[in-house]
Residue, then its C-alpha position, 0 to 999 in steps of 0.5 A: m682889397a680887390t684882384l683882377y686875374e689873368g683873363y682870356t678871349l671869349c670871342g672876336v668881334g665885328p668891325v667898329q662902327n663909330s668912335s664909341n661903339i664896338g660891334i657888340l649890342g650886349v652880353e646877357q646871362g645864359g641858361d646857367i652861370d657858365h653860358v652867356l649870350v652875345t649879340d653883335t651889331s651885324r646879324s648874329i646871336t651866339v651862346y658861348k660856354v665860358s669855361d671852354q670859350k666855345p660857342t654852343g649855338s649860333w643864329s643869324v637874321k637874313q640880309g637886310q634885317i637888323i637886330s634891334c636889341p640884345a637877345v635874352f634867355n627866358t629861364q621860365s620857358q627855356e627860350y631865347v627872345v630877340v627883337t629885329d627891325d624894331r618891331v618884330v619879336r622872335v622866340w626860339k629854342e636851343d634846338d631851332v636851327n633857322l631863326e626865320k622858322a621860329f615863332k615871331a610877332t609884329v608889335s604896334a610900337d618900336v621896342l627899346k629892349v627886352l629885360s629878363a630876370t632869373d625865374s621871372e617872365p621877361v618884360v618888353l620896354f618900348c621906346c615910348g616908355a610903355v612896358r608889357f610882360l612878354d606873354s601878354l604882349l605876344a597874346s595880342p601883338q597889335q595892342p596899342m601902346e601908351d605914350v609915357l614919354t614926351e616927344d623929345e624925351i629919350i631913354r638912355w638906360s634901363t634895367i630890371v630888378k627884383a624886390e620882395h619877389q616882385l619885378v621892378i623896371l627902372f629906366s633913365t631918360e634925357q630931355r634937353g639936358e635934364h635926366c630923369l628916372y622912371v620906376q615901373r612897378f606891377n603890383p600894384n601897377t604904378l609908374v613914378k618919375h624922379r628927377f636926378e639932381t644935376e648941375p646946369g650944362l650936363s652933357s651926359l650921364f652914365i648909369l652904373s648899376s641899380d640893385p636891391n641892397d642886402s636886405f632885398v626889400l628896403l632900398a635900391t641904389q643908383l650909381y651914375i657918373i656925371s661926365d662934365l664934373n671931373g668923373s664924379v660918381y654919385e649915389s642916389v637911394l630909392p625906396f622900394r616900398s614907396s607909397s607914391t602912385g605917381a600922382e604927385g608929379v616928378q619927384a626930386l632924387s637927392r644924391s651923395l658923392c661916392l667917388s671922384l674918378p681921374l679925368g686929367e685935362e680931357k673931357l670924358m665923352s664915353g665910359a662904362a662901369v658896373v658895381l661889383d659889391e657895396a664897396h667896389v666899382a669896375v670902370v673902363g674909359f677913365p685914365h689910370p691915375s699914374a698912366g697919363a692920358c691912356k684910357d686903355y685900362l680896366c680898374i676896380w675902385n673902392t668907393h668907401f675909401q676912394t682908392l684904386q684897388a686893381s687895374k689891368e691894361m687892355a690891348g687895343r682901344i677900350y669902348s664904353q661897354l662892360w658887363c659882369y656875371s658870376g664873378k667875371l667881367y666881360v670887356p670888349h677891346g680892340k677886336m676881341l671880347s675878354v673875360i676877366p675873373f675878379d675877387c673883391q674882399k670885404s672892404s676894410l681900411a687896411a685892405a683899401m690902403g694896401k696894408q693887408k697881407q698879399t697873397s701868393q700868386s701860385g694860389k690864385d692861379f690854381s684857384v682860377e684854374i679850379w673855377n674854369i675847369s669845374p664845370i667840365l670834370a666828373v664828380e670824382d675828378v672835381q673832388a680830387e682837384v679840390g683836395e689838391f687845391i686845398r693842399r697847395t693853396p696857402q692859408a691866406d689865399l684859401q680864406l678867399a678862394a674857398g668860398r669862390v670854389a664852393l660857389e662854383l660847385v653849388s651853381r653847377s649842382q643846381t643846374d646839373a641834377n647828376f652832379y653833387p660833389q659831397c666830398a669836395f663840399l666837406l673838404l671845403l667846410e673842413t677848412r673852416y673858411l666857409c660861412y653861410s654868407v660866403c656860400p648861402e645856397l650850400l645848406s639849401l642844396a644839402m637839404v634838397k639832396k637829403d645830405f644830413h651829414l653835410c647839414q650837421i657839419a654846416f650847423q656846427i661851423f656856420s654861425d650866421i644861418p638865417e632863421a628862415v633857413t634854420c626852420a626850413c632845415l628843421k622842417t625837412i629833418l622832422s618830415t624825413p622818416d626815422l628809417e631813412m634817417e638811420t642810414v645817414n652817416l653822421d658825426m659819431d659823437s652826436v649819435i653816441f650821445m643819443k644812444e647813451l641818453t636812451q640807454a640811461h633811460s633803460r637803466s633808470d627803469e631797471e633801477g625802479g625809476q630812479l636816477n641820481g635820487f630823483c623819482h618823478p611824482a607818478l612813481e613816488s608812492d610805490v616804485s615797485d609797482t608794475p608799469s600797468n598799475k602805475l598807468q592805471r593809477d595815473p593816466f598821465a604818467l611821464d613818458m621817458s622814451c625817445p620819440v625819434g630815432l638816434h640820427k634824427g635826435a642828433l640833428l635836432n640837437e644841432v638845430l637847438q644850438t643854432a644862433y637865432s633871434d626870437r623875433s626873426l625865428l617865430p614867424h618861420l616856426k609857424d610853417l611847421t605842421v601840427p604833427q611836426v610840432i607835436v613830435f618836436l615838443q615830445y622830443l624837447r620834453f624827452l631832453y627836458l626830463k633827461y636833463s632834470h635827471d642829470a643823466h646827460k652829465q654822465i655822458r661825454a659829448l662835444r656838442t650838446p644843447s643846454i637846458s636853457q636852449i631846450i626851454d627857449w625852444v619850448c616857449l617859441l613853439l608854444d608862442a607860434h602854435f598856441t591857438v592850434l595846440a589849445v584845440a589839438p586833442e593829440a597835444k593834451r597828454l603832452v602838455f599835461d606831462l610837461h605841466k606835471f613835470v615843471r610843477s615838481q621841478v620849480g626852483h630847479v629848472p626854468y619855469c614855462w608859464k605857457i605850459t600852465i596856461l595851456c593846462l588851465l585851458f584844457y582843464k576849463a574845457e573838460v569842466t565845461m564839457k562835464n557840466f554840460l553833460q551832467p544834466f543828461s547823465g542817465k537820460t536818453v538824448c535824441 
């Protein structure tokens, strides 16, 4: 199910220049999710704060000059970039007042567009099909540009995407009714040309979107409309890991039908659409199925089930322009640019057929209000508003809206170092409507802020934490000093469990080393011996003390109980340092010994790791760091302790063969060294 909420006007727009274009060149993402950069077709570039609907900066070119393409924001240098008069690249900062006094450089060929992705250097696409990174272009503005396209081949659409942390430029061209897609990669530097599969007589093609799928690295999905074929929306799948170098010539790009949009008896001359998620597309310029020939509608369609999910009539004429950023659609219509917040629930047959329970309007309105004002309020006010929002919103609405509010708060926290509404995050977590997939940056943000209380709650609630994130959290926990950790407010049940576990160790010592009838081999011969005599008789006597503080142990217990896949977790465990691995193994040994004594069964706790979870993590750590542990002197005592214990417990606990193998390696190294030194005993070696 999809919802279009009540919109608001961001700004007015200039006069219409022709039948298919309003006075806007483009709307681009600004420095954060609450700012957009609007470039009009006259001579102005304006930055707007979306939540306030107010401009925060505006620049204009001189009379006689024209802006050639939409301005973009360079997130790396915190600068704005635009091209004027086709060949003049201008770069300026927020505090620059006069655009004429800012940096500018004249390049050797006409520029089509400047493409910018978050945390990446902008790329300049030329009309001839050549591409250059902005910095290298500005270092040598008059460098010659190669002619990638033929003389009558025209670029109709372009975008930039990230795949495997690398930039990929995509642009489509038209030449005598034939449409092609070019894929420019930079590492290695390759350009591959694909031909769209179309019917003869095609008059126009509109690209909707091109984004990596959820796996980030495998595929890019091209969605496009063929206007003369009853508004058909087709999908083409493009491998990002293509081994092609472009030498094979033009490659065919097969297609599959995704959606048939209504056209009625009219021929579609213009339209625009953007992909909202894997199952929803927003479109303008197409008739509403029940509104006759009227095309002044914004609609959201479900491509999985071919159903109209939401629609909104727009005052004034709609033009073939539409943008989407951070859960908001930007639609120019009449003489204004409107912002329309939206929601798309996970696609299901019940939602697509409108059978899902409808949510109340009051909850929706209040959640929209929260999203709009959260970038303005102070931390304390935001926390109060979120608490009120949770109390007032029905559960059916809260299930969807809680994630959206969390996303907005996380985004602001990432851009504003002084803003971190911990109480608001905890309130949202307590609703149990959040998971890692709904707000993936929340757990990472908590780790950056060293908010271990929130991390603990997230580990208890989230069942879909990726293995890479689990290991990143584990590394942060292990690298934080115990003294710093002890000041953290954690779940008391977890801390009490650790306290009782360590106290059980003290009682065991007082009772002569026995608990529940167990006495480990190092103490069997004479439990009344002093500790010094025990250690003198057995240098590898088992250490039953906890190697970490109570709070760190409580957090490590949460990590041990996190769901994971062995194959996915193992590569990320290799990022741990040797000291971190040693400490973690020491803690696992501590739990291993305590559990074998059945001490934990005397302690009440809601969440405790199981013996099988402990053994599994021991095996995973040995797999990830086997070679390092085999040559690390500090690992010798630890491995021998584990080996001595598992030998005495065969039949009672799962046996870890990797410990035995390591002990054999240590023993073999000792024998080899002893045999090597024996001929030199009693002799002076120079």
